[in-house]
N, C-alpha and C positions, 0 to 999 in steps of 0.2 A: 497557852497556845502560840500566840504570838513568839515567845522565847524561843520555848519549843523548837518551831519551825524553821527559824534563824540559826538554831544551833546545828540542825541535821542540813542543813546548807549550805551552812559552811564548812561542816565533818566533810563533805562530800565533796565541795568544793564544786556545785552546780553552778552560780555564775561567775562571771569576769566585768568586772564595770566594765558598765557600757554597753550589757549585752541586749536586743531586742527578741523576746519571749515569747511565743505563740502559747497562748494558754487554751487548753482544750476546754470547752462549755458550754454543757449539756441544758443546764438549770437545775440537775440533781444536789442534793446538799452537800457533795464530795467536791464538784466542779467549782460551786458557790462557791465555798468556803479557802478553795486553790483560789480564785481571783481574786477576793476579795482580801485577803492574806497577801498576797505577791502588793497586791495595790498598797498596803498599809509598810509593807518592804521597798517600794520603791525605789525611792529617794536612799536610802540609807546602804543599798547594794546598787545603787545609780543604775538602773533596769527599764525600759523598755515593756510596756505591753499592748497586743493586740487577740482579742478575744477570738476564737470560731467555733461558730456551731454547726454541727452537721445535721442536716434534717435528711432521716434516711426513709423517708416514705411509706414509716410502717406505726400506726397507732393511732392516725387521723387523727382527730383533733384536739388527742391530748399531746400530740407531739406541735401541732400547731402553737399550744398551750405554751411548751415548751421554749419554744423556737422566742414567740413574743417575751416570755419572760427574761428571756438570757440576753435580747436585746436590749432590754429595758434598763435591765440592772448595768448592763457594759456603762451604758449612756449616762446612768448617775454617776458612774465611776469615772468618766471623763476618759473610757479606754475606748479605744477603736475596734468595731466589731463587720463581723461580717458573717451569713451565711451562705452554704455551699447544699443543694441539693441531692443528697443520690437516690437509686433504687437497690436497694438493700438483697429484697427479694429476689431482683430479676438477677443481680449479680449472680447470686450463692445457686442459682438454679442453674445459671450458665458455667457455672467452675464446680460443679458438687459440691456447695458448701454451705452449712447452714446460716441462717438470715446471722447469727450471731456474729459466727467467724467471719461471714460475708461484712457485717456492720465494722468489726475491729480492723479489719483490712483497709475499708474505705475509708476511715478516719484517720488511718495515719500517713495513708496517702494524701488526702489533701490538706492534713497538716505541714507535712513537707512542700507542697503544692503552694500551701499557702505562705508559708516560710522564705522558701527561695524569693517567689516575687514581691515580698517584705521587707526584700535582704535580711533577714531572723538570722538568728545566730542562735537557739535554743528551742525545744517545744516541752513544755510543760504539762502533765495531766497529773489527772489525782488519784491514781492508787493509793490505797492509806494500807494502815496494819492488818486488818481484818483481810482485805484482798491479798494480801501475803500467806495471811494462814491458806487459805484457802485454794491460792494456789500449789501452794507446796504438797500440801494431802493431794491436790488433781494432777500432781505431775507424779508423787508414789503411790497413785491408784491405777495410775495410768503404767507405771511403769516409767523410772527413768535412775540417771546419776546423780553425782554429787553438783551436779551443776544444773540440774531440774528442780531438785531438794532445797538449792539457795534460795530460791525462787524469782521473784523481780527483780532486779536490780536499780541501786538507786539513782547511778546514770549508765545509761544505752547509748553511745555515740553524742545524737545532740538531743537527747530526749532525756528528761529531767523528772523524778518524783519528788516532790519537796513533801509530803502531808505520808510515806511512810511509812514513819516516825510513830503516827497519832494513829487511834484505834476509831470506827465510827462511832461511838458513843461522843468522843472527844468533840469529835466537829461539828454533831448534832449538840454538845450542850453551847460550844462555841457560839455559833450561826445566833440560837436561842437566846444567849446572853445579851448579845449587839440588835437582836430586834430585827433580825434578817431570815425575811423568807426563801422557801425555795423548793421545787417541784419536786411532785414523785411518781416516781415511774410504774407502774401497774405491772408491770411484765416483771419486774424485781418477787412477785409476788406465787409466781406463775413457777409449778414445780417442771415444766417442759424444757427447762434449761439445766444441765448438770449444775452451772456452777451456784444455782440457786438452789440445787438440792442441797449442796455443801452449805451453805448460805444457812438455809433457813431449818434445814434439818440435820444435816450427821452432826454440822458442830456444835450447836445448839444441844443434841441430845447425848455428847462427848462430856462435855461443859457440866450437864445435867445430872449422867449417872455416874462420870469416871473419877475426874477432875476440874474445877469449878477452873483451875488457872493451864486448861491445856490449850485456848491457843495463844497462851503466851511461853510455854513450854514450846507449843508447834515453831511460832519465831526463833526463839533460841537456838533450835535445833537447827533451824534453817539458818542462821547467820554461820554458827559453826560449819554447815556444809559448803557454804560457798568458801567460807576463809579458806577451809580444806580444798575448794576447788582454784582457789588462786592462787593457793601454794604448788598444787600439783604442775599448773599451768606455767608457773616459774620455771618448774625443774624440769620441765620438758621442754623448755623453748631455751633453757644452756645442753643437753643435753643435744637437741636439734643447733644452736648454735658452736658444736664440736665434732660433730657425726655428720651433719647435714649437708644436703650439695641439692643446688639449683643451677636449672640449666632453664635455656628454651623453651625446653622439652615436657619438663613438669619439674618436682620433686623428691627428691631421693633420701636415703640413708644408710650407713654403714650396717647392714646384716648384725654382724656378728657381737659387738659390743651391744645392740637393742633385744638380744637373746638375751642379754642375762642382767637385764632390768626387772624389777618386779613389775606383775602384771599390768599393777594398776599405770604405769608408768607408760607400760607398753604402748595400752591404750590412751593415753593422753597424748604421746606420741604423734600416734599415725590419726586420732581425729584432727591436728591441730595440720599434720601432713594432708588430709584429705580438701580439709577447710580452705587452707591457701591454696590448694593449687583448683578447686571448681572457687573460691572469690565470694565462699557465703557457707554457714555450716547449716540452713535451712535443706528438709530434707535428706541428712546425713546421721544414721539412725545407726545404737546401738549394736545392729547386725553386719551393718558395713564396716563398721569398725573393727568388729569382732573378726571376719571371718581374712578380714585385712592382715592383723595379728597372725591368723592361721597360715598364713603365708612362708611367715619367716621362720617354720619347723617342716614347708615342705620342697619339695623340688625344684629344681632353677629352671624355668621358663613358666611354672605355674602362674594365676592371674586371676582374677575377677574382675567382677564390671560394676562400677559405682556410679551416682547420680550424675547428671550433668558431663554426659560424654567423659567420663574418665572409665580409668582401667589400675588396677593395682599389678607390680608386676615382678618377679622375685629372678632379678639374675643373679650371678654367681657370687657375688660380695654385695649387696645391696639391694634393698626394696623400693621400688618407686612409684608414684602416683602420679599416670602419664596422658594425654590424651587419647583417646583412643587410635590406634590407626589401621587403616582398613587393610586386610591381609589382600596377598596379591592375587586368589581365588574367588575373593569376594566381591562384586559389582560395588563401587563405592554407593549407589544409590540403593541397594537392596539394600548393605549394612547404615545405611542411613535410615533405615525405616523398621529395624529393630526396635520391638516394645520396650518402654518404660516401663517398669513392676517398682510396685510399695511393697519394701521387707519391711516385717516387725516379729516381733519372739514374743512371746505371754509362757508364762505358768499352764500346763497343761491340768484342770479339774474332772474327772471320772464322769463321762457323764453327759460332757458337752459336747451342745449340735455342731457337729462338721458342717460346713457352707456348703451349698448340693449346687452347686453352679461352675460355668463351664470357666471363668476369669477371674475365681477366688478361691485358693486351693492350700490345704493347712499338712504341714510337712514332719517327722516328728527330726525336729534340730538334734537333740543330739545322736542320730546315724548320719548327722555330715562331717563326717572327719575334713574335710579339703577345702577347697576352694570352689564357691560358685559362678559362672559364668551364661550370660545369655546369647545363645549362637543359632544359627543355623546349620542343619546334620553334614557329619562327616560321616566318611568310614570308620566303623565300629562300635558308630554309637547301639545301645542296647538300653533298652529295662525290664525291670526284675516282674514277672508272672507269679501270680497266688499261689502255684506252687512250689514255688522259688525259684526254678528256671528260668531263660534270660530268651529274649525276642529282639533281634534288632530292629531297630528303629525304622528301616526298611521295609522287611517283612510286615511291620505293624501296618504302614501303609500300604503298602500292598494287599493287604486283609482287609483295611478299612475302602477298600476303592480310591483313594486318594487320586487323582489323575499325577502320569509322573511328572510333568510340566507344573506342577502344585506342588508335590513333596520338598524344594528343596526352597519353598517361601515360609514353608511351618517354621516359625522361633521356637528354640528351647531353654530351658534351663536346666543346667547341665552342672556336674562333679564329675571333671576330667569325660569318660566316654559313657558313664553313666548318666542316663537322662532321667532325671525326676521327673519331668513335666515335659510333656508332648502340649507344648499350647495350646488351649481351647478342643483338645479330646481327651488326654488320661494322663496318668501319672500311675510312677511305676511302684509297684504294691509292697517292694523297702522300706520305703520313703513314709507307707502310712503311720496315721496314729492307731496306736494301740492299747492297752489298758497302763502298761509298761511305759508309756511315754511321759515323760517329767514337762517337755516345752517345746511348745508350738514353734515352730516358722511359717509364717501368712506368708504365703506370695499372691499381691496382688496386680492383675494388669492397669498400668492407669486410665485412670477413665469409668472402672468397672465399679462396682461395689459388693459389698457381699451381700447381699439379696440377690445379685445378677440383673439388677436394671441399668 
């Protein structure tokens, strides 16, 4: 285990001589193994360690036990230790997150704060090979591209994962051999969390009934996906270096040469452009990328709204990702009130129950040929009725007895002048799910949920 971990660290260049490393220490087997091994390696690697334990305010006495053990272990190794208390349940409720996701976000925030205050350079966390297999399957089942199939990266910025090449069984065997105890988290056995169902039910069933080497094969496929993703990233960067343009207003690319590239290269270039303009890849989905790619084949002036107050715009010779400009006829304060929407897509299975609430809607993705935008009412806007006829949005609002002064305040999701959704009211019949639907586009008002709460 010592040699394997050292080789993996060197292979991925995780540490430089003199690094000061924050180690996430929960008290479980994985993090205990991580701290013990890094403590053994610290002289050879010339690194300093500090253990950080996050008490999530969950699991009562069991969590207090974990804290006590983590503190004693750190003390026995002579490693500086700090514990930070948080209320993961309250944070999750406030931000509409599960306790699991809330805890993850809070942990990384605390690790980063401790790193800065300690003048640290790296953060080491204890993900291992079994976590990697779970992550790849989780991304696959939810819907993902090559990046998601590549799983967890051994190095991501300042975060490093020295145990990613070792399985859970190896970790436990190492601790038992050295006579080192660890804490068991009782929630790991619960089936309430999706990760636990993968870990305790799905992967064991696959290994038992399909192939004993399933987990290893998943990791191998993930490694290939990660290599392919890295290669395509490099190709996209080369294209951007030749045809890309950067100004204070945004980032653009010559449209004509990009249209001749393979579709997968187009998506990588567009994703890089959006991420660069936004300063992050968070909340940038495949739907945003695909709809931006569609702009290459649409008329000059076509545009699509993107996260982070961005928009993609097709002009005569280029495609641009830039900050939204307030139109002359729209008051700036009013434009800033346009809602944030969460957009996802997934295969439709016949008989699936369609959400029945005002703020989450499903649409037939295959019927959408142009780029979508979120905006207020304009002259000529219409929706399609059940009989195939059209009704102007103005007429709809009059029939619904919406006060005249409020009609211009209602946001719309639009494909040119065809309105998919008058948010809070109805959707166009043309875009509704049918038995012939293959792919669903789900649009959810930010802050709402699929059950309407």
